[in-house]
DOKERO-242253 format. One record per atom (N, C-alpha, C): residue number from 0; residue in one letter; x, y, z. Coordinates in steps of 0.05 Angstrom, whole numbers, padded with zeros to 5 digits. Each point is the difference from the previous one (the first is absolute). Layout:
REC/NUM/a/X/Y/Z;
...
//
This chain:
REC/0/x/-00491/00678/00668;
REC/0/x/-00038/00006/-00001;
REC/0/x/-00003/00000/-00036;
REC/1/x/-00011/-00024/-00006;
REC/1/x/-00026/-00010/-00016;
REC/1/x/00001/00032/-00022;
REC/2/x/00000/-00003/-00028;
REC/2/x/-00004/00020/-00012;
REC/2/x/-00033/-00002/-00007;
REC/3/x/-00018/00015/00004;
REC/3/x/-00025/00000/-00002;
REC/3/x/-00004/00011/-00031;
REC/4/x/-00023/00005/-00005;
REC/4/x/-00006/00015/-00022;
REC/4/x/-00006/00028/-00012;
REC/5/x/-00008/00006/00033;
REC/5/x/00004/00026/-00001;
REC/5/x/00030/00010/-00005;
REC/6/x/00016/-00010/00018;
REC/6/x/00034/-00002/-00010;
REC/6/x/00002/00003/-00036;
REC/7/x/-00008/-00029/-00012;
REC/7/x/00008/-00002/-00019;
REC/7/x/-00021/00023/-00010;
REC/8/x/-00022/00011/-00010;
REC/8/x/-00008/00024/-00013;
REC/8/x/00011/00026/00003;
REC/9/x/00017/00004/00020;
REC/9/x/00011/00012/00006;
REC/9/x/00028/00004/-00018;
REC/10/x/00015/-00022/00002;
REC/10/x/00025/-00011/-00022;
REC/10/x/-00001/00011/-00039;
REC/11/x/-00036/-00015/00002;
REC/11/x/-00009/00007/-00029;
REC/11/x/-00005/00025/-00001;
REC/12/x/-00012/00004/00008;
REC/12/x/00003/00040/-00011;
REC/12/x/00023/00017/00008;
REC/13/x/00016/-00017/00015;
REC/13/x/00028/00025/00011;
REC/13/x/00016/-00012/-00033;
REC/14/x/00001/-00020/-00009;
REC/14/x/00025/-00005/-00025;
REC/14/x/-00019/-00005/-00017;
REC/15/x/-00022/00005/-00005;
REC/15/x/-00018/-00007/-00034;
REC/15/x/-00016/00024/00003;
REC/16/x/00013/00017/-00026;
REC/16/x/-00024/00024/00000;
REC/16/x/-00024/-00002/-00020;
REC/17/x/00010/-00032/-00020;
REC/17/x/-00023/-00005/-00015;
REC/17/x/-00021/-00009/00000;
REC/18/x/-00028/00009/-00003;
REC/18/x/-00018/-00011/00011;
REC/18/x/-00015/-00030/-00019;
REC/19/x/00012/-00002/-00021;
REC/19/x/00003/-00018/-00016;
REC/19/x/00009/-00029/00025;
REC/20/x/00027/00018/00003;
REC/20/x/00011/-00028/00009;
REC/20/x/00003/-00006/00027;
REC/21/x/-00024/00020/00013;
REC/21/x/-00004/-00001/00031;
REC/21/x/-00026/-00027/-00002;
REC/22/x/-00013/00013/-00027;
REC/22/x/-00021/-00024/00004;
REC/22/x/-00001/-00032/-00014;
REC/23/x/00022/00004/-00018;
REC/23/x/00007/-00024/00000;
REC/23/x/00011/-00021/00017;
REC/24/x/00013/00011/00023;
REC/24/x/00006/-00011/00036;
REC/24/x/-00022/-00002/00001;
REC/25/x/-00025/00012/00010;
REC/25/x/-00025/00002/00005;
REC/25/x/-00008/-00026/-00014;
REC/26/x/-00008/-00009/-00012;
REC/26/x/-00007/-00011/-00020;
REC/26/x/00017/-00037/00003;
REC/27/x/00029/00005/00007;
REC/27/x/00019/-00027/00003;
REC/27/x/-00008/-00005/00025;
REC/28/x/-00016/00016/00022;
REC/28/x/-00005/00003/00020;
REC/28/x/-00023/-00015/00011;
REC/29/x/-00027/00009/-00014;
REC/29/x/-00024/-00020/-00002;
REC/29/x/00006/-00023/-00010;
REC/30/x/00009/00004/-00016;
REC/30/x/00004/-00032/-00014;
REC/30/x/00014/-00026/00019;
REC/31/x/00026/00007/00014;
REC/31/x/00008/-00009/00021;
REC/31/x/-00010/-00006/00024;
REC/32/x/-00019/00017/-00006;
REC/32/x/-00012/-00009/00030;
REC/32/x/-00027/-00019/-00005;
REC/33/x/-00007/-00002/-00029;
REC/33/x/-00020/-00015/-00005;
REC/33/x/00016/-00026/-00004;
REC/34/x/00031/00000/-00010;
REC/34/x/00012/-00026/00001;
REC/34/x/00001/-00010/00029;
REC/35/x/00003/00021/00018;
REC/35/x/00007/-00015/00011;
REC/35/x/-00024/-00015/00022;
REC/36/x/-00022/00008/-00005;
REC/36/x/-00021/-00001/00020;
REC/36/x/-00013/-00039/-00023;
REC/37/x/00007/-00005/-00019;
REC/37/x/00013/-00014/-00026;
REC/37/x/00014/-00025/00018;
REC/38/x/00020/00009/00011;
REC/38/x/00025/-00026/00012;
REC/38/x/-00009/00003/00027;
REC/39/x/-00011/00017/00015;
REC/39/x/-00008/-00007/00022;
REC/39/x/00023/00013/00017;
REC/40/x/00010/00024/-00004;
REC/40/x/00019/00014/00012;
REC/40/x/-00014/00030/00004;
REC/41/x/00020/00012/00011;
REC/41/x/-00005/00031/00010;
REC/41/x/-00009/00019/-00011;
REC/42/x/-00018/00006/-00011;
REC/42/x/00002/00014/-00029;
REC/42/x/00011/00036/00005;
REC/43/x/-00005/00003/00033;
REC/43/x/00013/00025/00015;
REC/43/x/00045/00002/-00015;
REC/44/x/00006/-00025/00006;
REC/44/x/00029/-00002/00006;
REC/44/x/00005/00007/-00037;
REC/45/x/-00016/-00025/-00025;
REC/45/x/-00005/-00003/-00026;
REC/45/x/00002/00032/-00011;
REC/46/x/-00023/00007/00004;
REC/46/x/-00004/00024/-00020;
REC/46/x/00009/00025/00014;
REC/47/x/00020/00003/00029;
REC/47/x/00022/00014/00000;
REC/47/x/00022/-00005/-00022;
REC/48/x/00011/-00030/-00002;
REC/48/x/00016/-00001/-00029;
REC/48/x/-00006/00014/-00021;
REC/49/x/-00037/-00007/-00007;
REC/49/x/-00001/00016/-00020;
REC/49/x/00002/00029/-00006;
REC/50/x/-00009/00014/00026;
REC/50/x/00006/00029/-00012;
REC/50/x/00022/00005/00003;
REC/51/x/00023/-00022/00021;
REC/51/x/00018/00016/-00011;
REC/51/x/00021/00001/-00010;
REC/52/x/-00003/-00016/-00025;
REC/52/x/00012/-00028/-00015;
REC/52/x/00029/00028/-00026;
REC/53/x/-00021/00020/00003;
REC/53/x/00008/00017/-00025;
REC/53/x/-00003/00036/00011;
REC/54/x/00004/-00004/00024;
REC/54/x/00002/00027/00025;
REC/54/x/00034/00008/-00010;
REC/55/x/00008/-00005/-00016;
REC/55/x/00042/00006/-00008;
REC/55/x/-00008/00006/-00018;
REC/56/x/-00013/-00007/-00022;
REC/56/x/-00001/-00001/-00024;
REC/56/x/00014/00030/-00020;
REC/57/x/-00013/00021/00013;
REC/57/x/00006/00026/-00017;
REC/57/x/00025/00010/00013;
REC/58/x/00014/00000/00027;
REC/58/x/00024/00000/00005;
REC/58/x/00016/-00006/-00001;
REC/59/x/00001/-00023/-00005;
REC/59/x/00021/-00024/-00015;
REC/59/x/-00008/-00022/-00017;
REC/60/x/00002/00019/-00029;
REC/60/x/-00023/-00020/-00018;
REC/60/x/00009/-00020/-00019;
REC/61/x/00032/00000/00005;
REC/61/x/00012/-00033/-00003;
REC/61/x/-00007/00003/-00025;
REC/62/x/00011/00008/-00022;
REC/62/x/00003/00003/-00029;
REC/62/x/00015/-00025/-00010;
REC/63/x/00013/-00003/00011;
REC/63/x/00024/-00028/-00001;
REC/63/x/00000/-00038/00010;
REC/64/x/-00014/00014/00017;
REC/64/x/-00018/-00026/00011;
REC/64/x/00027/-00014/00022;
REC/65/x/00009/00025/00015;
REC/65/x/00029/-00021/00013;
REC/65/x/-00029/-00010/00028;
REC/66/x/00019/-00037/-00001;
REC/66/x/-00021/-00004/00019;
REC/66/x/00017/-00003/00028;
REC/67/x/00009/00027/00014;
REC/67/x/00007/-00001/00022;
REC/67/x/00000/00042/00005;
REC/68/x/-00008/00016/-00026;
REC/68/x/00003/00017/00007;
REC/68/x/-00030/00019/-00011;
REC/69/x/-00009/00017/00023;
REC/69/x/-00016/00011/-00018;
REC/69/x/-00026/-00002/00001;
REC/70/x/-00020/-00011/-00010;
REC/70/x/-00026/-00005/00009;
REC/70/x/00002/-00039/-00017;
REC/71/x/-00018/-00009/00014;
REC/71/x/-00011/-00003/00032;
REC/71/x/00021/-00002/00024;
REC/72/x/00032/-00007/-00010;
REC/72/x/00007/00007/00029;
REC/72/x/00005/00016/00013;
REC/73/x/00003/00018/-00016;
REC/73/x/-00002/00035/00019;
REC/73/x/-00022/-00005/00016;
REC/74/x/-00020/-00002/-00001;
REC/74/x/-00024/00006/00011;
REC/74/x/00004/-00020/00024;
REC/75/x/00009/-00032/-00015;
REC/75/x/00004/-00014/00016;
REC/75/x/00012/00002/00030;
REC/76/x/00017/00011/-00004;
REC/76/x/00027/00013/00020;
REC/76/x/-00025/00020/00025;
REC/77/x/-00008/00013/-00013;
REC/77/x/-00018/00023/00016;
REC/77/x/-00023/-00022/00009;
REC/78/x/-00011/-00011/-00004;
REC/78/x/-00020/-00019/00013;
REC/78/x/00013/-00006/00027;
REC/79/x/00025/-00018/-00011;
REC/79/x/00008/-00014/00027;
REC/79/x/00006/00011/00023;
REC/80/x/00013/00030/-00015;
REC/80/x/00001/00009/00027;
REC/80/x/-00013/00017/00013;
REC/81/x/-00027/-00007/-00007;
REC/81/x/-00030/00005/00002;
REC/81/x/-00016/-00028/00021;
REC/82/x/00007/-00015/-00014;
REC/82/x/00000/-00017/00025;
REC/82/x/-00020/-00025/-00014;
REC/83/x/00004/00007/-00032;
REC/83/x/-00019/-00020/-00009;
REC/83/x/00010/-00026/-00003;
REC/84/x/-00012/-00017/00007;
REC/84/x/00020/-00032/-00001;
REC/84/x/00002/-00017/-00029;
REC/85/x/00027/-00019/00013;
REC/85/x/00016/-00007/-00023;
REC/85/x/-00019/-00008/-00021;
REC/86/x/-00018/-00017/00005;
REC/86/x/-00016/-00012/-00024;
REC/86/x/-00025/00015/-00019;
REC/87/x/-00006/00025/00019;
REC/87/x/-00009/00019/-00031;
REC/87/x/00018/00019/-00005;
REC/88/x/00027/00001/00011;
REC/88/x/00020/00016/-00012;
REC/88/x/00005/-00024/-00031;
REC/89/x/00005/-00023/00004;
REC/89/x/00004/-00020/-00015;
REC/89/x/-00014/00002/-00025;
REC/90/x/-00030/00003/00006;
REC/90/x/-00021/-00001/-00012;
REC/90/x/00000/00024/-00019;
REC/91/x/00013/00026/00004;
REC/91/x/00000/00022/-00012;
REC/91/x/00026/-00006/-00021;
REC/92/x/00021/-00005/00015;
REC/92/x/00016/-00006/-00021;
REC/92/x/00003/-00020/-00027;
REC/93/x/-00019/-00012/00009;
REC/93/x/-00007/-00026/-00021;
REC/93/x/-00019/00007/-00024;
REC/94/x/-00011/00014/00015;
REC/94/x/-00029/00023/-00017;
REC/94/x/00023/00001/-00034;
REC/95/x/00026/00011/00010;
REC/95/x/00015/00013/-00040;
REC/95/x/00019/-00026/00009;
REC/96/x/-00009/-00013/-00025;
REC/96/x/00017/-00023/-00004;
REC/96/x/00038/00003/-00009;
REC/97/x/00001/00025/00001;
REC/97/x/00019/00003/-00014;
REC/97/x/00013/-00002/00033;
REC/98/x/-00005/00003/00014;
REC/98/x/00020/-00002/00029;
REC/98/x/00008/-00034/00003;
REC/99/x/-00014/-00003/-00011;
REC/99/x/00015/-00037/00003;
REC/99/x/-00010/-00010/00034;
REC/100/x/-00021/00006/00005;
REC/100/x/-00007/-00003/00027;
REC/100/x/-00022/-00022/-00006;
REC/101/x/-00002/-00019/00012;
REC/101/x/-00013/-00027/00000;
REC/101/x/-00028/00008/00004;
REC/102/x/-00028/-00001/-00002;
REC/102/x/-00022/-00006/-00005;
REC/102/x/-00006/-00024/00019;
REC/103/x/00010/00007/00026;
REC/103/x/-00020/-00037/00015;
REC/103/x/-00016/-00004/00015;
REC/104/x/-00013/00014/00009;
REC/104/x/-00019/00011/00013;
REC/104/x/-00026/00002/-00014;
REC/105/x/-00009/-00004/00016;
REC/105/x/-00043/00003/-00006;
REC/105/x/00005/00031/-00018;
REC/106/x/00014/00018/00026;
REC/106/x/-00012/00026/-00003;
REC/106/x/00016/00015/-00014;
REC/107/x/00018/-00014/-00011;
REC/107/x/00023/00016/-00025;
REC/107/x/-00002/-00007/-00023;
REC/108/x/-00026/-00032/-00008;
REC/108/x/-00007/-00004/-00024;
REC/108/x/-00022/00017/00003;
REC/109/x/-00014/00009/00007;
REC/109/x/-00031/00005/00000;
REC/109/x/00005/00038/-00021;
REC/110/x/00026/00008/00031;
REC/110/x/00003/00035/-00010;
REC/110/x/00017/-00009/-00032;
REC/111/x/00015/-00016/-00020;
REC/111/x/00013/00002/-00017;
REC/111/x/-00020/-00006/-00015;
REC/112/x/-00025/-00015/00006;
REC/112/x/-00024/-00009/-00012;
REC/112/x/-00018/00020/-00015;
REC/113/x/-00004/00025/00030;
REC/113/x/-00025/00016/-00007;
REC/113/x/00013/00024/-00015;
REC/114/x/00030/00013/00005;
REC/114/x/00007/00020/-00003;
REC/114/x/00004/00008/-00026;
REC/115/x/00008/-00012/-00015;
REC/115/x/-00009/00016/-00033;
REC/115/x/-00037/-00007/-00009;
REC/116/x/-00002/-00025/00013;
REC/116/x/-00027/-00009/-00015;
REC/116/x/-00020/00031/00015;
REC/117/x/00006/00002/00029;
REC/117/x/-00027/00024/00013;
REC/117/x/00005/00023/-00024;
REC/118/x/00031/00011/-00012;
REC/118/x/00003/00021/-00013;
REC/118/x/-00009/-00011/-00032;
REC/119/x/00002/-00013/00001;
REC/119/x/-00025/-00002/-00024;
REC/119/x/-00029/-00010/-00008;
REC/120/x/-00006/00000/00025;
REC/120/x/-00035/-00005/00006;
REC/120/x/-00010/00028/-00001;
REC/121/x/00022/00022/00017;
REC/121/x/-00008/00023/-00002;
REC/121/x/00002/00021/-00039;
REC/122/x/00014/-00013/-00001;
REC/122/x/00009/00000/-00027;
REC/122/x/-00022/00004/-00029;
REC/123/x/-00007/-00022/00015;
REC/123/x/-00031/-00013/-00022;
REC/123/x/-00020/00012/00000;
REC/124/x/00008/00019/00023;
REC/124/x/-00040/00003/00016;
REC/124/x/00000/00028/-00013;
REC/125/x/00039/00004/00009;
REC/125/x/-00010/00031/-00013;
REC/125/x/-00011/00008/-00034;
REC/126/x/00004/-00020/-00014;
REC/126/x/-00002/00012/-00033;
REC/126/x/-00033/-00018/-00002;
REC/127/x/-00010/-00009/00031;
REC/127/x/-00034/-00007/-00017;
REC/127/x/-00016/00028/00007;
REC/128/x/-00025/-00003/-00024;
REC/128/x/-00021/00029/00009;
REC/128/x/00002/00003/00039;
REC/129/x/-00006/-00021/00007;
REC/129/x/00003/00003/00030;
REC/129/x/00004/00011/00018;
REC/130/x/00032/-00005/-00017;
REC/130/x/00017/00001/00019;
REC/130/x/00002/-00007/00025;
REC/131/x/-00006/-00029/-00005;
REC/131/x/-00008/-00014/00031;
REC/131/x/00004/-00028/00003;
REC/132/x/00010/-00022/00012;
REC/132/x/00005/-00021/00010;
REC/132/x/-00023/-00017/-00002;
REC/133/x/-00023/00011/00004;
REC/133/x/-00025/-00005/00006;
REC/133/x/-00023/-00021/-00023;
REC/134/x/00012/00010/-00022;
REC/134/x/-00006/-00013/-00026;
REC/134/x/00026/00000/-00025;
REC/135/x/00024/-00006/00029;
REC/135/x/00024/-00015/-00018;
REC/135/x/-00002/-00031/00006;
REC/136/x/-00008/-00019/-00025;
REC/136/x/00007/-00026/-00001;
REC/136/x/00025/-00024/-00002;
REC/137/x/00004/-00011/00007;
REC/137/x/00033/-00012/00003;
REC/137/x/00004/-00005/-00027;
REC/138/x/-00018/-00016/-00015;
REC/138/x/00004/-00017/-00023;
REC/138/x/00014/00036/-00022;
REC/139/x/-00005/00031/00011;
REC/139/x/00004/00020/-00019;
REC/139/x/00014/00003/00009;
REC/140/x/00021/-00002/00037;
REC/140/x/00021/00000/00000;
REC/140/x/00026/-00013/-00005;
REC/141/x/-00008/-00031/-00007;
REC/141/x/00016/-00017/-00022;
REC/141/x/00001/00009/-00025;
REC/142/x/-00019/00013/-00011;
REC/142/x/00011/00005/-00021;
REC/142/x/00027/00022/-00007;
REC/143/x/-00021/00021/00021;
REC/143/x/00022/00014/-00002;
REC/143/x/00031/00006/00005;
REC/144/x/00001/-00027/00021;
REC/144/x/00034/-00009/00002;
REC/144/x/00013/-00011/-00026;
REC/145/x/-00022/-00018/-00021;
REC/145/x/00023/00002/-00021;
REC/145/x/00001/00019/-00024;
REC/146/x/-00004/00028/00003;
REC/146/x/-00002/00021/-00003;
REC/146/x/00028/00021/00011;
REC/147/x/00018/-00011/-00017;
REC/147/x/00027/00011/00016;
REC/147/x/00004/00033/-00011;
REC/148/x/-00017/00015/-00012;
REC/148/x/00007/00031/00000;
REC/148/x/-00029/00009/00020;
REC/149/x/-00016/-00016/00021;
REC/149/x/-00008/00014/00017;
REC/149/x/00015/-00004/00025;
REC/150/x/-00001/00013/00018;
REC/150/x/00015/00005/00024;
REC/150/x/00017/-00010/00005;
REC/151/x/00027/00016/-00034;
REC/151/x/00022/-00017/-00002;
REC/151/x/00020/-00004/00028;
REC/152/x/-00009/00021/00024;
REC/152/x/00024/00000/00023;
REC/152/x/-00002/-00029/00009;
REC/153/x/-00028/-00011/00000;
REC/153/x/-00006/-00035/00016;
REC/153/x/00019/-00015/-00013;
REC/154/x/00015/-00012/00012;
REC/154/x/00014/-00030/-00005;
REC/154/x/-00016/-00021/00004;
REC/155/x/-00014/-00007/-00030;
REC/155/x/-00013/-00019/00003;
REC/155/x/00008/-00034/00008;
REC/156/x/00030/00009/-00009;
REC/156/x/00016/-00031/00009;
REC/156/x/-00010/00000/00040;
REC/157/x/00010/00027/00005;
REC/157/x/-00008/-00005/00027;
REC/157/x/-00032/00002/00021;
REC/158/x/-00008/00005/-00021;
REC/158/x/-00040/-00013/00003;
REC/158/x/-00002/-00021/-00009;
REC/159/x/00007/-00023/-00014;
REC/159/x/00016/-00018/-00012;
REC/159/x/00001/-00026/00018;
REC/160/x/00030/00004/00020;
REC/160/x/00009/-00012/00019;
REC/160/x/-00007/00009/00027;
REC/161/x/-00013/00024/00009;
REC/161/x/-00006/00003/00023;
REC/161/x/-00039/-00025/00012;
REC/162/x/-00006/-00001/-00024;
REC/162/x/-00017/-00024/00001;
REC/162/x/00003/-00019/-00001;
REC/163/x/00009/-00007/-00006;
REC/163/x/00023/-00026/-00006;
REC/163/x/00008/-00017/00023;
REC/164/x/00019/00032/00008;
REC/164/x/00013/-00007/00027;
REC/164/x/-00017/-00009/00032;
REC/165/x/-00022/00016/-00005;
REC/165/x/-00031/00001/00012;
REC/165/x/-00018/-00035/00004;
REC/166/x/00016/-00006/-00032;
REC/166/x/-00023/-00031/00008;
REC/166/x/-00019/00011/-00005;
REC/167/x/-00018/00017/-00022;
REC/167/x/-00015/00016/00000;
REC/167/x/-00010/00005/-00028;
REC/168/x/-00025/-00018/-00017;
REC/168/x/-00006/00009/-00033;
REC/168/x/00004/00036/00012;
REC/169/x/00006/00012/-00033;
REC/169/x/00008/00017/00002;
REC/169/x/-00035/00021/-00011;
REC/170/x/-00023/-00015/-00012;
REC/170/x/-00024/00014/00000;
REC/170/x/-00012/00003/00028;
REC/171/x/00008/-00026/00025;
REC/171/x/-00005/00005/00023;
REC/171/x/00006/00029/00017;
REC/172/x/00023/00004/-00011;
REC/172/x/00013/00010/00020;
REC/172/x/-00007/00029/-00011;
REC/173/x/-00007/-00001/-00020;
REC/173/x/-00009/00034/-00013;
REC/173/x/-00029/00010/00006;
REC/174/x/-00017/-00022/00007;
REC/174/x/-00025/-00008/00001;
REC/174/x/-00001/00006/00036;
REC/175/x/00018/-00003/00017;
REC/175/x/00007/00004/00031;
REC/175/x/-00001/00024/00010;
REC/176/x/00035/00010/-00014;
REC/176/x/-00003/00026/-00004;
REC/176/x/-00006/00017/-00002;
REC/177/x/-00026/00001/-00026;
REC/177/x/-00024/00017/-00015;
REC/177/x/-00007/00000/00033;
REC/178/x/-00027/-00022/00010;
REC/178/x/-00007/00003/00025;
REC/178/x/00005/00007/00018;
REC/179/x/00038/00004/00012;
REC/179/x/-00001/00018/00017;
REC/179/x/00006/00031/-00002;
REC/180/x/00004/-00001/-00025;
REC/180/x/00006/00031/-00008;
REC/180/x/-00015/00013/-00008;
REC/181/x/-00019/-00007/-00009;
REC/181/x/-00037/00016/00004;
REC/181/x/-00004/00011/00016;
REC/182/x/-00009/-00004/00030;
REC/182/x/-00004/00011/00015;
REC/182/x/00013/00028/00007;
REC/183/x/00031/00002/00000;
REC/183/x/00012/00020/00004;
REC/183/x/00005/00015/-00027;
REC/184/x/-00011/00010/-00020;
REC/184/x/00009/00003/-00025;
REC/184/x/-00012/00031/-00004;
REC/185/x/-00011/00008/00025;
REC/185/x/00012/00033/00001;
REC/185/x/00014/00018/00002;
REC/186/x/00021/-00017/00021;
REC/186/x/00023/-00003/00013;
REC/186/x/00021/00002/-00022;
REC/187/x/-00015/-00021/-00017;
REC/187/x/00037/-00005/-00020;
REC/187/x/-00015/00022/-00032;
REC/188/x/-00012/00019/00000;
REC/188/x/-00009/00016/-00011;
REC/188/x/-00025/-00011/-00016;
REC/189/x/-00005/-00013/00002;
REC/189/x/-00020/-00018/-00025;
REC/189/x/-00031/00010/00006;
REC/190/x/-00015/-00006/-00022;
REC/190/x/-00025/00003/-00003;
REC/190/x/-00015/00021/-00014;
REC/191/x/-00017/00013/00010;
REC/191/x/-00017/00019/-00024;
REC/191/x/00003/00021/00015;
REC/192/x/00003/-00005/00033;
REC/192/x/-00007/00034/00015;
REC/192/x/00031/00003/00004;
REC/193/x/00025/-00022/-00005;
REC/193/x/00022/-00003/00019;
REC/193/x/00018/00034/-00013;
//
């Protein structure tokens, strides 16, 4: 029996206490749904991958970047037991470059491309007076990417490589993701009323 979004949310809530990390997974889910639409693929399937990609991160953090232990490998073992299809599992493994799993499918390339960037867009919004994506422009995001002191935890290398692997200019990817995330900013803890 395939994993449903309700099953995925249960896993996210069981394994992740941090509201910030949950919001990150929601952001990646929304981004992946939009990427699926752009690619003519199933938004529910791609969204599930986005929602689940980091569910095991708190419990199995993997500071040593083991390619086969802890995050995301442990999470993928759990997801396989729960019936997640192999292409989705491979995409989740591939979002962590240190696993050595190639990103050979459009889903895997999309997940890698949106993961760090979605987090970066939220960070950009949080430092704005509006705390919103509504007035955030791609050129501001690109400028902030050059500021290595801002959102240090975001791998600039992964952001640039993700856009390259996707075959999409970075400014277009940023604009696309802003459009995808804006309708969901309340869920992401953004906006003046958040």
